[in-house]
VOGU-3710 file (C-alpha; in Angstrom, 3 decimals, decimal comma):
1> mgtprlpttq> -18,154/-13,940/-12,337  -18,691/-15,173/-8,762  -16,732/-18,137/-7,413  -18,224/-21,204/-5,681  -18,927/-20,496/-2,032  -18,588/-22,733/0,996  -21,563/-23,810/3,119  -22,943/-20,928/5,122  -21,657/-22,278/8,423  -18,119/-21,965/7,093
11> rltgfwagas> -18,320/-18,326/6,027  -16,515/-15,720/8,064  -17,595/-12,362/9,351  -15,495/-10,563/6,766  -18,211/-11,518/4,277  -20,750/-9,792/6,524  -18,628/-6,715/7,214  -21,394/-4,450/5,961  -24,242/-6,331/7,616  -26,097/-5,589/10,844
21> asaracascv> -24,738/-6,135/14,338  -26,992/-9,165/14,740  -25,496/-10,617/11,571  -21,988/-10,338/12,977  -23,127/-11,780/16,318  -24,688/-14,694/14,448  -21,420/-15,255/12,607  -19,644/-15,289/15,948  -22,096/-17,916/17,172  -21,380/-20,137/14,164
31> ryaaahgstp> -17,619/-19,791/14,660  -17,879/-20,503/18,373  -19,942/-23,607/17,730  -17,477/-24,853/15,131  -14,564/-24,379/17,506  -16,277/-26,085/20,456  -17,976/-28,988/18,689  -21,505/-27,757/19,421  -24,373/-26,953/17,084  -25,254/-23,393/16,063
41> csawswqdcf> -28,748/-22,207/16,792  -30,943/-24,340/14,529  -33,778/-21,825/14,397  -31,562/-19,138/12,892  -30,551/-19,017/9,244  -27,867/-16,893/7,604  -30,551/-15,265/5,481  -32,116/-13,931/8,690  -28,912/-11,943/9,241  -29,891/-9,538/6,474
51> sgaqrpncaa> -33,220/-8,753/8,124  -31,557/-7,082/11,097  -33,684/-9,167/13,460  -32,343/-9,834/16,939  -30,745/-13,266/17,268  -31,787/-15,297/20,305  -29,235/-17,027/22,493  -28,011/-20,111/20,673  -27,974/-23,721/21,801  -24,350/-23,388/22,840
61> gvpaastqrr> -25,356/-20,664/25,274  -23,527/-17,924/23,402  -25,262/-14,567/23,921  -25,774/-12,191/21,030  -23,757/-9,455/22,728  -20,808/-8,243/20,702  -18,530/-8,742/23,728  -18,790/-12,491/23,113  -16,925/-12,020/19,836  -13,946/-10,608/21,706
71> sfaasaaggg> -13,913/-13,484/24,181  -14,041/-15,979/21,333  -11,264/-14,225/19,489  -8,987/-14,464/22,490  -9,711/-18,147/23,047  -9,310/-18,974/19,367  -5,938/-17,263/19,354  -4,769/-19,209/22,359  -4,741/-16,185/24,637  -5,464/-16,671/28,304
81> gsgddaspst> -7,918/-14,730/30,392  -10,863/-12,728/29,166  -11,175/-11,135/25,758  -10,733/-7,743/27,365  -7,192/-8,689/28,360  -6,015/-9,800/24,921  -5,779/-8,137/21,538  -7,051/-10,428/18,755  -4,714/-8,743/16,293  -1,659/-9,197/18,498
91> saaamlddlv> -2,641/-12,739/19,479  -3,357/-13,833/15,928  -0,126/-12,355/14,578  1,856/-14,007/17,368  0,123/-17,325/16,762  0,947/-17,160/13,051  4,588/-16,436/13,839  4,600/-19,276/16,338  3,163/-21,762/13,845  6,111/-21,262/11,491
101> ngvnyersgi> 8,647/-21,248/14,327  9,568/-17,630/13,721  10,731/-18,101/10,107  10,164/-14,517/8,931  12,395/-13,259/6,133  10,961/-9,754/6,370  12,499/-9,561/9,814  15,730/-11,479/9,232  16,441/-10,499/5,621  16,049/-12,358/2,309
111> paaagtdass> 18,698/-14,988/1,488  20,769/-14,341/-1,629  19,152/-15,501/-4,896  16,122/-16,831/-2,983  13,730/-15,168/-5,418  15,164/-16,823/-8,535  14,205/-20,165/-10,029  17,797/-21,313/-9,476  17,194/-21,436/-5,715  15,227/-23,971/-3,695
121> rfdlgrmrrl> 14,791/-21,572/-0,765  11,354/-20,424/-1,973  9,731/-23,650/-3,146  6,313/-23,356/-4,798  5,818/-27,087/-4,272  5,900/-26,390/-0,544  3,353/-23,602/-0,986  1,029/-25,792/-3,046  1,162/-28,532/-0,415  0,187/-25,998/2,239
131> lealgsphla> -2,702/-24,751/0,103  -3,869/-28,316/-0,477  -3,952/-28,818/3,286  -6,220/-25,761/3,519  -8,575/-27,036/0,830  -6,852/-25,529/-2,255  -8,650/-22,172/-1,952  -6,630/-20,615/-4,783  -8,408/-22,912/-7,235  -11,714/-21,261/-6,286
141> lkavhvagsk> -10,414/-17,778/-7,122  -10,197/-15,694/-10,273  -7,011/-13,658/-9,863  -5,236/-10,616/-11,241  -1,562/-10,999/-10,319  0,645/-7,894/-10,036  4,462/-7,883/-9,834  7,032/-5,117/-10,192  9,781/-3,150/-8,495  7,777/0,006/-7,894
151> gkgstvamla> 4,163/1,014/-8,212  2,678/-2,444/-7,740  0,911/-1,475/-4,501  -0,650/1,589/-6,122  -1,662/-0,439/-9,167  -3,304/-3,090/-6,978  -5,173/-0,398/-5,036  -6,470/1,213/-8,242  -7,526/-2,049/-9,862  -9,318/-3,313/-6,765
161> scfaaagyra> -11,100/0,018/-6,393  -12,220/-0,126/-10,034  -13,624/-3,637/-9,536  -15,519/-2,475/-6,445  -16,884/0,583/-8,260  -18,154/-1,741/-10,992  -20,101/-3,793/-8,442  -17,692/-6,647/-7,780  -16,438/-7,945/-4,435  -12,635/-7,886/-4,734
171> gvytsphlla> -10,102/-9,555/-2,484  -6,989/-7,423/-2,024  -3,675/-8,964/-0,963  -0,728/-6,612/-0,397  2,460/-6,390/1,631  3,974/-5,140/3,798  1,474/-3,738/6,269  1,735/-0,484/8,193  0,208/-1,147/11,598  -1,356/-4,605/11,692
181> leeriavalp> -0,989/-7,859/9,801  -4,710/-7,809/8,993  -4,154/-4,923/6,557  -2,567/-7,339/4,081  -5,809/-9,311/3,668  -8,730/-7,085/2,721  -11,983/-7,094/0,762  -13,214/-4,168/-1,340  -16,994/-4,293/-1,251  -19,249/-3,554/-4,252
191> gggggggggg> -19,874/0,120/-4,822  -16,723/1,008/-2,915  -15,392/3,309/-5,607  -17,674/6,122/-4,615  -15,125/8,826/-5,307  -14,836/12,066/-3,489  -11,729/11,080/-1,626  -13,546/9,772/1,426  -12,725/6,627/3,279  -15,942/4,763/2,497
201> grprpipadd> -14,545/3,014/-0,569  -11,428/1,568/1,027  -10,920/-2,182/1,236  -11,828/-3,574/4,643  -9,072/-5,576/6,339  -9,915/-8,998/7,701  -11,304/-8,576/11,241  -8,745/-9,595/13,832  -10,961/-12,290/15,290  -11,556/-13,759/11,811
211> lafllarhgd> -7,813/-14,142/11,386  -7,635/-15,754/14,818  -10,460/-18,072/13,824  -8,739/-19,082/10,597  -5,584/-19,907/12,520  -7,478/-21,912/15,135  -9,608/-23,711/12,574  -6,692/-24,722/10,347  -4,033/-24,900/13,059  -3,703/-28,698/13,026
221> airarvaaeg> -3,317/-28,802/9,228  -0,746/-26,016/9,341  1,261/-27,658/12,108  1,272/-30,928/10,167  2,640/-29,187/7,088  5,276/-27,313/9,107  6,457/-30,615/10,587  6,452/-32,351/7,205  8,465/-29,582/5,511  11,113/-29,589/8,249
231> pggpgalshf> 10,789/-26,769/10,784  13,741/-24,421/11,023  15,556/-25,732/7,962  16,082/-24,096/4,568  12,836/-25,651/3,334  10,744/-24,498/6,285  7,410/-22,772/5,777  7,699/-19,032/6,244  5,541/-16,319/7,746  4,792/-14,892/4,283
241> elttalafry> 3,800/-18,262/2,834  1,349/-18,913/5,656  -0,086/-15,390/5,467  -0,583/-15,810/1,718  -2,322/-19,167/2,117  -4,640/-17,755/4,790  -5,461/-14,801/2,518  -6,523/-17,140/-0,284  -8,564/-19,220/2,182  -10,282/-16,077/3,445
251> fadcgvdvav> -11,039/-14,805/-0,058  -12,558/-18,171/-1,012  -14,620/-18,245/2,194  -15,878/-14,726/1,465  -16,820/-15,671/-2,085  -14,989/-12,762/-3,699  -15,573/-12,275/-7,404  -11,901/-11,547/-8,069  -8,666/-11,426/-6,076  -6,141/-8,700/-6,908
261> vetglggvtd> -2,857/-10,072/-5,596  0,490/-8,330/-5,159  3,659/-10,415/-5,187  5,900/-10,243/-2,155  9,340/-10,713/-3,720  10,131/-11,260/-7,379  7,539/-13,425/-9,042  8,647/-16,794/-10,368  9,157/-18,350/-6,910  6,959/-15,993/-4,920
271> atnvfpaanl> 4,391/-17,649/-2,666  1,597/-15,867/-4,556  2,587/-17,429/-7,899  0,317/-20,469/-7,637  -2,609/-19,587/-9,903  -3,081/-21,893/-12,912  -3,796/-20,324/-16,281  -7,474/-21,180/-15,897  -7,697/-18,997/-12,780  -5,416/-16,152/-13,858
281> qaavitglgl> -7,397/-13,348/-15,485  -4,292/-11,275/-16,246  -0,691/-10,826/-15,122  0,462/-7,236/-14,629  4,076/-6,069/-14,343  4,785/-2,513/-13,219  8,063/-0,614/-13,579  11,213/-2,647/-12,922  14,408/-1,469/-11,307  17,239/-2,468/-9,015
291> ehvealggsl> 15,474/-3,580/-5,836  16,126/-6,722/-3,752  19,081/-7,130/-6,078  20,911/-9,902/-4,221  17,724/-11,852/-3,513  16,747/-11,698/-7,191  20,011/-12,756/-8,795  22,185/-9,643/-8,778  21,275/-7,898/-12,050  18,486/-6,056/-13,784
301> rsiatakagi> 18,173/-8,954/-16,201  17,716/-11,505/-13,424  15,188/-9,245/-11,683  13,124/-8,893/-14,867  13,276/-12,647/-15,464  12,010/-13,335/-11,948  9,144/-10,839/-12,267  8,067/-12,196/-15,652  7,602/-15,608/-14,056  4,009/-14,720/-13,131
311> arpgrplvlg> 2,955/-14,976/-16,807  0,867/-17,949/-17,944  0,321/-19,510/-21,372  -2,659/-18,089/-23,196  -3,321/-15,449/-20,539  -2,905/-11,667/-20,948  0,193/-9,867/-19,721  0,014/-6,105/-19,178  3,410/-4,424/-19,050  3,603/-1,012/-17,395
321> pqphaeaeqv> 5,961/1,737/-18,624  9,556/0,645/-18,090  12,406/2,988/-17,134  14,975/0,458/-18,372  14,876/-0,853/-21,943  16,823/-3,962/-20,948  14,183/-4,988/-18,413  11,400/-4,470/-20,940  13,110/-6,653/-23,512  13,688/-9,427/-20,962
331> vlaeaarlga> 10,024/-9,414/-19,920  8,842/-9,502/-23,542  11,184/-12,416/-24,287  10,020/-14,320/-21,199  6,377/-13,647/-22,060  6,958/-15,118/-25,525  8,743/-18,130/-24,037  5,929/-18,767/-21,566  3,230/-18,255/-24,190  1,488/-15,283/-22,571
341> apvvraeqsv> -1,019/-13,649/-24,920  -1,940/-10,980/-25,606  0,917/-8,835/-24,337  -0,233/-5,226/-23,914  2,096/-2,322/-23,190  0,351/0,237/-21,025  1,698/3,263/-22,900  0,233/1,877/-26,132  -3,179/1,626/-24,495  -3,414/4,717/-22,277
351> rvhshgvvld> -1,811/8,151/-22,207  -2,055/10,202/-19,023  -2,149/14,013/-19,042  -2,023/15,918/-15,743  -3,813/19,218/-15,156  -2,194/19,893/-11,812  -2,405/19,067/-8,143  -4,873/20,751/-5,802  -4,582/20,939/-2,004  -7,828/20,440/-0,118
361> aaappgsqav> -7,412/21,783/3,411  -11,066/20,941/4,126  -10,617/17,235/3,364  -12,327/15,097/6,029  -10,210/13,129/8,542  -8,695/10,005/7,089  -8,839/11,229/3,501  -6,192/12,534/1,164  -5,669/16,317/1,381  -4,284/16,518/-2,137
371> rerltlellp> -5,896/15,521/-5,439  -4,709/15,497/-9,041  -6,831/16,110/-12,126  -6,001/13,872/-15,085  -7,194/13,298/-18,606  -6,764/9,730/-19,816  -6,451/9,233/-23,547  -7,749/5,733/-24,266  -6,041/4,638/-27,451  -7,483/2,121/-29,916
381> dpssgsssss> -6,310/-1,247/-28,652  -7,642/-4,186/-30,674  -5,859/-6,751/-28,478  -7,941/-5,769/-25,452  -11,195/-5,958/-27,337  -12,321/-2,801/-25,603  -11,790/-0,023/-28,094  -15,477/0,228/-28,855  -16,532/0,359/-25,226  -18,366/3,510/-24,271
391> ssssssgsss> -19,093/5,348/-21,081  -21,616/7,804/-19,820  -20,410/10,904/-18,053  -20,484/11,100/-14,276  -19,498/13,512/-11,563  -16,018/12,090/-11,407  -15,284/11,358/-15,029  -16,476/11,851/-18,577  -15,652/10,520/-22,002  -15,484/12,221/-25,358
401> ginngsrtld> -14,325/11,207/-28,786  -11,206/12,672/-30,411  -9,989/12,695/-33,987  -7,531/9,792/-34,001  -10,081/7,191/-32,939  -9,174/7,472/-29,289  -11,392/8,936/-26,627  -10,691/10,723/-23,372  -11,717/10,144/-19,783  -11,421/12,906/-17,180
411> vtvglvgphq> -10,634/11,666/-13,672  -9,506/12,970/-10,308  -7,144/10,834/-8,238  -5,798/10,838/-4,708  -2,679/8,856/-5,582  -0,782/11,819/-6,985  2,578/12,744/-8,431  4,409/12,384/-11,735  5,414/8,809/-10,882  1,770/7,776/-10,418
421> aanvatavaa> 1,008/8,495/-14,079  2,672/5,199/-15,001  0,645/3,348/-12,370  -2,620/4,917/-13,544  -1,784/3,942/-17,125  -0,949/0,390/-16,042  -4,128/-0,048/-13,981  -6,368/1,354/-16,719  -4,637/-0,694/-19,427  -5,170/-3,806/-17,295
431> arvlrgpagg> -8,841/-2,920/-16,773  -9,306/-2,514/-20,542  -7,762/-5,945/-21,101  -9,912/-7,481/-18,365  -13,132/-6,161/-19,860  -12,220/-7,582/-23,253  -12,658/-11,227/-24,266  -9,006/-12,063/-23,597  -9,339/-11,019/-19,953  -12,643/-12,665/-19,163
441> gwalpdeala> -15,155/-10,017/-20,213  -15,462/-8,266/-16,852  -17,977/-5,405/-16,787  -15,645/-2,474/-16,106  -17,181/0,559/-17,857  -15,381/3,866/-18,051  -17,488/5,430/-15,297  -16,399/2,641/-12,937  -12,771/3,298/-13,852  -13,192/7,007/-13,073
451> aglaaahlpg> -14,940/6,298/-9,762  -12,439/3,618/-8,821  -9,408/5,778/-9,540  -10,944/8,598/-7,498  -11,529/6,335/-4,497  -8,229/4,416/-4,594  -6,231/4,889/-1,413  -2,854/3,601/-0,291  -1,514/4,766/3,085  2,088/5,865/3,143
461> rfqvlqlpgg> 2,341/6,745/-0,544  2,425/10,540/-0,725  -0,223/10,659/1,980  -0,992/14,300/2,794  -2,829/15,818/5,759  -2,744/19,106/7,636  -2,358/19,588/11,368  -5,270/21,459/13,001  -5,307/25,195/13,572  -3,529/26,108/10,367
471> gpyvvldgah> -0,516/23,992/11,314  1,946/22,558/8,823  1,053/19,952/6,272  2,414/16,450/6,844  3,496/14,172/4,004  4,007/10,477/4,756  5,822/8,527/2,071  7,675/5,220/2,215  10,337/6,192/-0,355  13,460/4,078/0,240
481> taesaaalva> 15,254/4,053/-3,111  16,876/6,845/-5,099  14,125/6,600/-7,713  11,272/6,743/-5,205  12,978/9,590/-3,323  13,275/11,559/-6,565  9,596/10,849/-7,261  8,739/12,141/-3,793  10,641/15,365/-4,454  8,840/15,813/-7,782
491> slraafplqp> 5,457/15,206/-6,135  6,190/17,716/-3,391  7,201/20,329/-5,939  3,953/19,698/-7,821  1,820/20,058/-4,676  3,637/22,769/-2,713  5,490/26,010/-3,570  8,772/24,719/-2,199  11,444/27,092/-0,925  13,924/27,772/-3,741
501> qqpaaasssd> 17,475/26,723/-3,010  19,434/29,781/-1,922  23,192/30,258/-2,004  24,663/29,787/1,448  27,732/31,441/2,895  28,293/28,722/5,470  28,454/24,976/5,648  25,301/22,975/4,975  25,372/21,884/8,609  24,381/24,378/11,304
511> ssspssssps> 23,601/22,989/14,733  23,233/26,236/16,648  20,506/28,407/15,186  16,798/27,500/15,097  16,680/28,280/11,404  19,523/28,964/9,059  17,626/30,956/6,456  17,652/34,678/6,812  14,482/36,672/6,172  16,288/38,731/3,577
521> tssssscpva> 16,883/35,742/1,307  13,654/33,776/1,803  10,345/34,117/0,033  7,450/34,412/2,468  5,111/32,803/-0,042  7,193/29,652/-0,450  6,863/26,488/1,591  9,582/25,561/4,105  10,318/21,850/4,476  11,279/19,869/7,562
531> lvlamaddkd> 12,589/16,419/6,681  12,305/13,443/9,057  14,290/10,449/7,786  14,535/6,859/9,054  15,736/3,926/6,935  16,653/0,262/6,987  20,353/-0,507/7,056  20,382/-2,444/3,761  19,320/0,475/1,546  21,443/2,809/-0,554
541> hravvgalrg> 21,521/5,677/1,957  23,838/7,909/-0,053  21,644/7,745/-3,148  18,428/8,339/-1,202  19,679/11,367/0,730  21,234/12,709/-2,467  17,786/12,742/-4,057  16,094/14,146/-0,945  18,483/17,097/-0,839  16,459/18,359/-3,782
551> lapkvavfts> 13,895/19,475/-1,182  16,377/22,023/0,244  14,868/21,517/3,711  15,244/24,043/6,517  15,935/21,163/8,892  16,737/17,478/8,451  16,065/15,273/11,474  17,578/11,791/11,382  16,176/9,009/13,543  15,572/5,249/13,555
561> vpiagssrra> 12,535/2,985/13,744  12,186/-0,791/14,173  12,234/-2,669/10,876  9,663/-5,500/10,860  9,544/-5,302/14,632  13,302/-5,437/15,172  15,932/-2,724/15,582  18,587/-5,032/14,171  17,967/-3,886/10,582  17,513/-0,185/11,383
571> aapgtlaghw> 20,074/2,298/10,079  21,735/4,393/12,788  20,663/8,072/12,697  24,318/9,136/12,768  24,965/7,062/9,662  22,187/8,855/7,801  23,476/12,238/8,963  26,949/11,329/7,734  25,619/10,403/4,299  23,692/13,690/4,187
581> qaaailapas> 26,857/15,674/4,870  28,846/13,619/2,362  26,181/14,217/-0,277  26,545/17,969/0,316  30,309/17,797/-0,128  30,052/15,651/-3,261  27,210/17,622/-4,826  27,943/18,779/-8,379  29,243/22,318/-8,711  26,153/23,277/-10,687
591> srpfrcrelv> 23,857/22,592/-7,719  22,939/25,514/-5,503  23,945/25,072/-1,856  21,465/25,759/0,920  21,513/26,092/4,668  20,040/23,195/6,586  19,981/22,514/10,303  20,867/18,847/10,919  19,643/17,042/14,017  19,635/13,509/15,398
601> qaslgaafak> 16,779/12,198/17,554  16,361/8,832/19,266  12,768/8,189/18,200  10,439/9,154/15,406  8,119/10,854/17,877  10,932/13,085/19,117  12,044/13,733/15,539  8,550/14,777/14,483  8,196/17,108/17,469  11,589/18,666/16,723
611> aaaelrawrv> 10,664/19,164/13,051  7,429/20,922/14,018  9,300/23,136/16,492  11,838/24,099/13,835  9,081/25,184/11,454  7,499/27,286/14,207  10,876/28,901/14,874  11,263/29,643/11,176  7,879/31,385/11,107  8,809/33,518/14,098
621> qmqggggagg> 12,107/34,470/12,472  10,409/35,324/9,187  8,015/37,594/11,051  10,904/39,460/12,624  10,378/37,944/16,049  6,905/39,428/16,286  5,067/36,099/16,530  2,039/35,126/14,498  0,584/38,572/14,752  3,861/40,371/14,010
631> ggggaaaapa> 4,152/43,595/12,126  3,831/47,159/13,352  0,460/48,681/14,024  0,575/50,973/11,024  2,645/48,829/8,728  1,183/47,208/5,662  0,121/43,599/6,215  2,856/41,162/5,298  2,059/38,282/2,930  0,744/35,221/4,765
641> lhpgvivvtg> 3,446/32,714/5,543  3,025/29,185/4,302  2,646/26,827/7,283  5,301/24,539/5,816  5,407/20,788/5,365  6,896/18,012/7,483  8,025/15,108/5,310  8,360/11,709/7,017  10,078/9,224/4,724  12,809/6,608/4,299
651> slhavaeahk> 10,692/3,461/4,754  7,145/2,292/5,270  8,225/1,393/8,793  8,859/5,080/9,436  5,408/5,862/8,052  3,902/3,209/10,331  5,498/4,827/13,378  4,161/8,194/12,237  0,649/6,741/12,085  0,917/5,983/15,808
661> lpelapllvg> 1,856/9,524/16,852  -0,813/11,226/18,989  -0,593/14,306/16,761  -1,437/12,291/13,649  -3,431/9,221/14,693  -6,785/11,063/15,077  -6,341/12,640/11,644  -5,671/9,314/9,949  -8,876/7,581/11,031  -11,433/7,715/8,241
//
């Protein structure tokens, strides 16, 4: 299943990410020589890298010390001064932005109808010309292409993890990123699906200096294409197109066995939609809904049509569970028109049964503190050619036959919540198709699926950790639509004993008291919630806060964060607070009111600190002002108070800012 690889002198260090330090130093030597027109050390072969032997200084005079790699990265990225004075990540990202003259639709917003085939704004001809200038790397890849309105990132993470657990090297292309551009371009190494929730099985982002090297190495070709396409005009190359092309180049250089690729916007005109039928192993479409509505034609029908554009004649299409019947029918019609075959509906291949969510306070740093136990019912599915496949039991999963010809697979996952059931079903259905003859006959046994699902990780999607010293739990989730906000609420209720909504005698807004719940009406065993909300200005704020009010938080703190590096698209905290109050007024009479302290803070850091302080104040109040050790000397011990949960949500940009907080950053490093 491997793809043709380039000569060894053209491989990048990402391929050697798991090799010895001398291997990486040798790779740096080869890159330096290529950039400076000199010859790498002739007495040193790439095979020697695996031996761990010490590399001598090369003919170009480059020492083996790892500090040389930083100096090279800075020079390759066009940064001045020493490597210690420049960040390869920052320099490479800036260089990429510079190459396309700042054309970045994530920052400026997507033009209307740009993601439909009726628009010339996103031109796949332009993308193919760019790829040709980079050596047509996409033609050296076997790809699984994933589109959808929600769940596509989780589905990509699960599929890539399953490939790695089965022994394949999988390229992983996703967007957007949380902290650094390099996160979008990653490689999941063989054996990565080790399970257990640790960080060892996560895809490894492209090293920052490798990205800088790619940009330096192909800079002339990129600049020529930018000039030819017309810089600054409606047909100009964009930041996303260039990032996508570099990802495919990197995957080809690394010799990945398969690339699992997430679309950026829509499908039919998306920059990722360049794989011919011969290269496409399967197209996967997750749940569809009303997102990027104007950019995708203005209706659910136009959105579904755009997403279905990733299908190819004679290649499998896996359709995840659909919340809207209209969207499902459009996709099926488009699949028939395009000749995709077979078409497999996930719910007709896999049924997912949850056995509950378990909190793991002892989870190691960087790992998920909540897990969900599932039983997968693998239904007979002749179209996938996998119904007779068997699996041996393992520590993370087991199979057993059942009466109707199906069999079951027990798994434990870190991507939890009722909404993830559809994504698990979609990923497993796709894996079953891929291991059948229609999908290329990939060796993806059941035990690899169980291990891969256990190891799959996606930051910012119901990511749970606990602050040290018995502090509150923290949930980071990028929910920014009414549907995803409702899914977040459901996931929180599954994982935590949330405070029941209590009737309130006063308005839902109370800006004077530290906590508006009285001890007489609160349950000491339930979990108080502090909500921190920051959103982009182009989202449906009223619908999102309406769903989030289902948390009945003790405090809601509204703030703002930069969106794609700019405050121009950030919603004002006062606007969010106003929608929250309006949602309370317009709430149906059947809903139970609750007291909530509403606050506005200028930054996410200040908002997080205020939320934590409010939960501490609530604990003190619940203990009658007696502090953590409250209670009279002879009184019976009171039930232990739940430490509470701080929920940071509203956008992935808010989650990214949370990852930078000094309280959280050390806990998020695996």
